[in-house]
C-alpha positions in Angstrom: -15.0 -2.9 -32.0 -17.5 -3.8 -29.0 -15.8 -3.8 -25.3 -15.3 -6.8 -24.6 -13.0 -7.1 -27.2 -11.3 -4.8 -25.4 -11.2 -5.7 -22.0 -10.8 -9.1 -22.8 -8.6 -11.0 -19.9 -6.0 -13.8 -20.7 -7.1 -14.8 -17.5 -10.7 -16.2 -19.2 -8.5 -18.3 -20.9 -6.7 -20.3 -18.0 -6.9 -24.2 -17.4 -5.1 -23.5 -14.6 -4.9 -19.8 -12.5 -2.9 -21.2 -10.1 0.0 -20.9 -12.6 -0.4 -17.2 -12.4 1.8 -14.8 -10.5 -0.3 -12.9 -7.1 1.3 -9.7 -8.4 -0.7 -10.0 -12.3 -3.7 -11.7 -10.0 -4.2 -8.7 -7.8 -3.4 -6.9 -11.5 -6.5 -8.6 -13.4 -9.0 -8.4 -10.2 -8.3 -4.6 -10.2 -8.3 -4.1 -13.8 -11.3 -6.5 -14.6 -13.6 -4.8 -11.5 -12.5 -1.7 -12.7 -13.8 -2.4 -16.0 -17.1 -4.2 -15.6 -15.6 -7.3 -16.3 -16.8 -9.2 -13.3 -16.6 -12.8 -14.1 -12.5 -12.2 -14.2 -12.7 -10.1 -11.0 -14.1 -12.8 -8.6 -11.8 -16.1 -10.5 -8.2 -13.7 -9.4 -10.0 -12.8 -6.2 -11.1 -16.7 -5.4 -7.8 -17.4 -6.0 -5.6 -14.8 -4.5 -8.8 -15.6 -1.4 -7.9 -19.7 -2.3 -3.9 -18.6 -1.4 -3.9 -16.7 1.2 -6.2 -19.8 3.2 -3.7 -22.0 2.1 -0.7 -22.3 4.5 1.9 -24.0 2.2 1.8 -22.2 -1.1 4.5 -20.6 -1.8 1.9 -16.9 -2.1 0.6 -16.9 1.4 1.8 -14.5 3.3 1.8 -12.2 0.9 -2.7 -13.6 -0.2 -3.0 -13.2 3.7 -1.8 -9.4 3.5 -3.7 -8.6 0.9 -6.8 -9.9 1.9 -8.9 -7.7 2.7 -8.8 -6.1 -0.8 -9.4 -9.6 -1.7 -12.6 -10.2 -0.5 -13.5 -6.6 -1.0 -13.3 -6.9 -5.0 -14.6 -10.7 -4.6 -17.7 -8.9 -3.3 -17.8 -6.5 -5.0 -17.8 -8.7 -8.2 -19.8 -11.0 -7.0 -22.6 -7.9 -6.5 -22.4 -7.4 -10.4 -22.8 -10.4 -11.3 -25.8 -10.0 -9.2 -24.8 -13.0 -6.5 -26.4 -12.0 -3.7 -25.4 -14.7 -1.6 -21.7 -14.9 -2.4 -21.6 -10.8 -2.2 -22.8 -11.3 1.5 -20.6 -14.3 2.3 -17.5 -12.2 1.3 -18.6 -8.6 2.3 -19.2 -11.0 6.0 -15.4 -12.8 6.0 -14.3 -8.9 5.3 -16.3 -7.6 8.2 -15.3 -9.8 10.3 -11.6 -10.2 9.5 -11.5 -6.4 9.7 -13.9 -5.4 12.1 -12.7 -1.9 11.8 -13.6 -1.8 8.1 -17.0 -1.4 8.0 
């Protein structure tokens, strides 16, 4: 059995990431990042970040509270995907929003 089969993620098959709960997105982001499944981790982080920006979203307050972690994980996932510009975008936002995190 390949590693991809062991670490397959149902998130990859979802057409609408907006339908995934905040807790599940956090779990997916952390678990997939740890498993080296960077694309899945990045998708989950991007949805979490979108919710943190959307003041009308029911998860906005919670997503905003965990925004720093989402930015960090998005940056790590983008780095794993060898996307340096995207990595810098997320890490730069993390440092601008949380100057003490550096």
